[in-house]
N, C-alpha and C positions, 0 to 999 in steps of 0.2 A: 757515767753514760746512761741515759734513759732509754727506755724501749717504749715505742708507741703501743698504746693499749686501746682496744675498742670493746665496750660491753654494750650489747644490744638485747632487747627483749623480743620474743617471737611467740606466737601462739601456734602450737602444732597439735592437731587433734584434741583440742580443748585444754591442753597442758601448757603452762607458762614456762617457756625455756629461756634461760639466760645464756647468751653466747658470748664468750671471751675470745678475742683474737689478738695476738701479739703477746705483750708482757702482762703476766698476772702477778701484780705487786701491790704494795700499799697505796700507790697512787689511785687505785680503783676503789678504795674503802668506802668513800661516800656514796658513790654510785651503787656499788655492790650491797651495802647495807640498806640503802633506800629501796632497792628492788626487793631484798629479802623481807623487810619489815612493813613496806607500804604497798608495793605491787603484788608480792606473793610470786614465790618460784617453786615450780615443781621439779625441775631438772636443770643441771648446768652443762652446756656443751663446751668442752675444753679441747676440742679437736685442733683449734687454730692457735693454741698457746704455743709460743715459740721460746719463751723463757719465763721461769717461775722462782720467786724468792720465798723466804721464810713467811713474809707478810701475806703473800698470795696463798700459801698453804694454810696459814692461820684463818684466813676468810673462808676457805673451803671446809675447815674442821668446824667452824661456827655453823656454816650452812647445813652441814650434814648432821652435826651433833644437836644443835638447838633448834633447827628448823625443818628437820627430816627430808632435806632435799636430796634428790638422787643425782649422782655424777654420771653423765651420759658419756658420749665420745670423748676420748682423751688422746692427747697428742703424746709422742713417746717421751718427751722431756718431763711433761706433766706426770705422766704414769709413773715414771721412775722416781720423781720427787715425792709423789703421794705415797708410794709403797714404802719409802724410807720413813716418811713422817708417821704413818700409821703402825709402823713396826716399833716405835718409841713407846715404851711402858707408859700408860696413862694418857696418851695423846688424845684418845677419843674421849675419855672421861673428863679431861680438863676443858674441852669444847662445850660440854653441856652445863 
């Protein structure tokens, strides 16, 4: 079963904000990495994330570790998955 995903870019107060709604998973990889490396992202708004998998967490680890992106608003399901991911020894170091 797939989960619909929407990735959009917004500018708020001069900051580039990536907003993700729906599923945060590997299907977003190309758009996510394009935004990080070509457009530039200051913050990721994850408040609309309804399901997240390990590939989605890996994308966020890359964003925060390699690109110094700030995680903004977070849905409950993302916050729980993120908390577990960063509790793993070496998770943050492996992303950089």
